[in-house]
N, C-alpha and C positions, 0 to 999 in steps of 0.2 A: 531596622531601617525600613523605610517605605518608599517605593519607587512607583510612579504612575505612568501609564501610557502603554497602550498596545498589549499584545499577547505576552510580553515579557515582564509584566507587572508582578511584583511580589511584596509580601509583607513578612515581617519577623517580629517575634516577641522575645524580649530578653529582660532579665531582672538583674539589677545591680546589687540588690539586697536579698538575702535568703528569705526574708519575710514575704516578699512578693511571690516567690515560688510556693511557699507554704500556704499563702492565702488562696492561690489558684487550686492547689491540691486539696485544700479543705473544701472549696466550692465543689470540686468534682466528687469528693466523697459524700457530701451532703446531697448532691444531685442523685447519686445512685443508692443512697440509704433506703429509700422506699422499696427498692428492687432487691435488696439484700435478704438473705434468709434470716428469719427471726432468731434462730439458734446460731450464735456466732461460732460455736464449736463445730457446726456442721459445714462441711465444704462440699460444694457441688462440683463434680468433675467437669473439666472443660470438654466440649464436644468437637471443636475444630482446631482451636489455637493451642500451641504448646505453652507450657509455663514459661514466662519470661526469664531469660538469662542472657548474658553477653553473647552466648553462642546461638541463641534462637531468635535474635532480633530481626535478622533478615527474613527468616521464615515467617514470622508474625507479620512483618510489613507486606510480604507477598500475599499472604492470606487476606489481609485487609484490602489490598488493591484489587485482588482477583475474585475472591469469594462473594463479596457484597453484590456483585452483578447478578447473582442467582438468588432468588427470593428465599428458598429453603436454607441455603447456606448463610444468607444475610442474617436471618433470625438467629441462627446458631452463633455466628460471629458476634452479634450484638450481645447475646447472652453471656458469651465468654468474656467480652470486654467489660461487662458490668459485674463479673464475678469478683468478690472481695479478695480472694486469694490471688487472682490474676493481677489486680490493681496493686496490691501490696508488693508482690514480686516485681512488678514493673517499676514501682517507685524505688525499690532497693537497687535494681539494675541501674536506674538513673543516678542514684547516689554513688554507686561503684564507678560508673563511667565518668562521672564528674570528678571524683577523687583521683582516678587514674588518668584524667585528661585525655580520654579517648574520643577525639572529635568525631570520627566516623560513626561511632556507636551513638553519640549524642545526636548527630544528624539523623540517624535512623530512628531514634527515639522520638525526635521531633515529628518525623513523618508519621510514625505510629499514632502519636497522640492527636495530631491534626486529623488523620483519617478516622480515628475513634470519634472525635467531636463532630465531624461532618457526617458520619454514618449513624451515630446514636442520636 
């Protein structure tokens, strides 16, 4: 839905078909591909963010909302967000939350992805 007018304006993105979600996910993966490590077996440890899980979503969201205000932390957070392992786990958490119909977790995931797009 899209509502216009004043400070309470908001927009939402939703997909009726799984193909729409997969299309956006593929776009994100292609966008970060140049930043990925050439050796797919090599995983770079995260510097700020915890690995995504249903239990760490709120912590990740807090980091994205607070740490990006500080330039040094901002660069670390962006690096973590572009980490292939982080993105893979985030996608798996999304699938789990959707399968379990955990609306609060899905809402938090939406905030995380929105902040990632706005920050990176």
